[in-house]
C-alpha positions in Angstrom: 0.0 0.1 -0.1 2.7 2.5 0.9 4.6 1.8 -2.4 1.3 2.4 -4.4 0.9 5.6 -2.5 4.5 6.6 -3.1 4.1 5.8 -6.9 1.0 7.8 -7.1 2.7 10.9 -5.7 5.7 10.6 -8.1 3.3 10.0 -10.9 1.3 13.2 -9.9 4.3 15.2 -10.0 5.2 14.1 -13.4 1.7 14.7 -14.7 2.1 18.2 -13.5 5.3 18.6 -15.1 4.0 17.4 -18.6 1.0 19.7 -18.3 3.1 22.6 -17.4 5.6 21.9 -20.3 2.6 21.9 -22.7 1.3 25.0 -21.4 4.9 26.5 -21.7 5.2 25.3 -25.4 1.9 27.6 -26.1 3.3 30.4 -24.2 6.5 30.3 -26.1 4.7 30.1 -29.5 2.4 33.0 -28.3 5.4 35.1 -27.4 7.3 34.3 -30.9 10.0 32.3 -28.9 10.2 29.8 -31.6 13.8 28.6 -30.7 12.9 28.1 -27.0 9.7 26.2 -28.1 12.0 24.0 -30.4 14.1 23.3 -27.3 11.3 21.5 -25.5 11.4 18.8 -28.2 13.4 15.6 -27.9 17.0 16.1 -29.6 15.9 13.5 -32.2 13.2 15.8 -33.5 15.0 19.1 -33.4 16.3 18.9 -37.0 13.0 18.1 -38.3 11.2 20.7 -36.3 12.8 24.1 -36.8 11.9 27.4 -35.3 10.9 28.4 -38.8 8.3 25.6 -39.2 7.1 26.4 -35.6 6.5 30.0 -36.7 4.6 28.7 -40.0 2.5 26.4 -37.7 1.5 29.0 -35.1 0.8 31.6 -37.8 -1.5 29.2 -39.6 -3.2 28.4 -36.3 -3.8 31.9 -35.5 -5.0 32.8 -38.9 -7.7 30.0 -38.6 -8.4 30.5 -35.0 -7.4 33.9 -33.8 -5.3 35.0 -30.9 -4.8 32.5 -28.1 -6.9 33.6 -25.2 -6.7 30.8 -22.5 -6.3 27.2 -21.8 -9.6 26.0 -20.5 -8.5 22.6 -19.4 -6.0 19.9 -19.5 -6.3 15.9 -19.6 -3.6 13.4 -19.4 -3.2 9.7 -20.1 -0.4 7.1 -20.5 -0.2 5.3 -23.8 2.5 2.7 -23.8 5.6 4.3 -22.8 4.4 7.8 -23.7 2.5 10.4 -21.6 -0.1 12.2 -23.5 -1.5 15.7 -22.5 -4.5 17.3 -24.3 -4.9 20.9 -23.9 -8.3 22.5 -24.6 -7.4 25.8 -26.0 -9.7 28.9 -26.5 -9.0 31.3 -29.3 -10.6 34.5 -30.4 -12.5 32.7 -33.2 -13.0 29.2 -31.7 -11.8 26.4 -29.3 -9.5 23.7 -30.3 -8.0 20.7 -28.5 -4.2 19.8 -29.0 -2.4 16.8 -28.0 1.1 16.6 -26.9 3.1 13.5 -26.6 6.1 13.2 -24.2 8.7 10.4 -23.9 10.0 9.1 -20.6 12.7 11.7 -20.5 9.8 14.3 -20.4 10.7 15.6 -23.9 8.1 16.4 -26.5 8.1 13.9 -29.3 4.7 14.9 -30.9 2.4 17.9 -31.2 -1.0 17.4 -32.9 -4.2 19.3 -33.6 -7.1 16.9 -32.6 -9.9 17.0 -35.1 -13.0 18.2 -33.5 -16.1 16.0 -33.6 -19.2 17.7 -35.2 -21.9 18.4 -32.7 -20.0 17.5 -29.4 -18.7 20.8 -28.5 -19.5 21.8 -24.9 -21.1 25.3 -24.8 -20.9 27.3 -21.6 -24.3 28.3 -20.3 -25.4 31.9 -20.9 -24.7 32.9 -17.3 -21.2 31.8 -17.3 -18.7 34.7 -17.8 -15.1 33.3 -18.0 -13.6 36.7 -17.9 -14.7 36.8 -14.3 -12.7 33.7 -13.2 -9.3 32.6 -13.0 -8.0 29.2 -13.3 -4.5 28.1 -12.2 -2.8 24.8 -12.3 -1.3 24.2 -8.8 -0.1 21.2 -6.6 -1.4 20.4 -3.4 1.1 18.9 -0.7 -0.1 15.7 0.8 2.8 14.3 3.1 5.8 14.3 1.0 3.8 14.2 -2.4 2.6 16.9 -4.5 -0.9 16.2 -6.1 -1.8 18.2 -9.4 -4.9 20.3 -9.1 -6.8 23.1 -10.8 -7.7 26.1 -8.6 -10.6 28.0 -10.1 -11.7 31.2 -8.3 -13.6 34.6 -9.1 -11.3 37.4 -9.9 -13.0 39.9 -7.9 -13.2 37.7 -4.6 -10.8 37.4 -1.6 -12.5 35.0 0.9 -15.0 32.6 -1.0 -16.1 29.1 -0.2 -14.2 26.2 -2.1 -15.1 22.8 -3.3 -12.6 20.1 -3.5 -13.1 17.1 -5.8 -11.2 14.0 -5.1 -11.8 11.0 -7.3 -12.2 7.5 -6.0 -10.9 4.3 -7.8 -11.2 3.8 -11.4 -10.5 6.3 -14.3 -11.4 9.9 -13.6 -10.0 13.3 -14.4 -9.8 16.6 -12.7 -13.3 17.5 -13.7 -14.8 14.3 -12.3 -16.2 13.4 -15.7 
């Protein structure tokens, strides 16, 4: 039981690292730091994915979707020896999920635009105003382990009530879906 708990804590820390690296990749593209974005890739891909190709990709994404506004959620899963992170990104014109694939050295080995499924897009309710909230990826210390978490709070509130979702056994994500 203790070994399982320790391995979960280490895994949670790694998951947070992968999600943060995927977010960092988008930050670098958005700030036109294409060389720095290229440095997040595994060395075996650096010659194939040049800063110029990243600039073209980012220009095409912004032409189609508009300016990047926010990352509205992250998911992760393991596929074989790879860690996969999916970021749901909100742009000025539309939303788009992106998939990042990392190797065991925590280096990026794949970056893909996920095709959107027709008619399955979640729409926020009319009363939801995302401009009034802040979402921040954090970690919660539990003993000697850091657990990844998403902190969502109103921008104009200082002392507000909180809700903590902790999933049980079985496959679950941060949204308890």
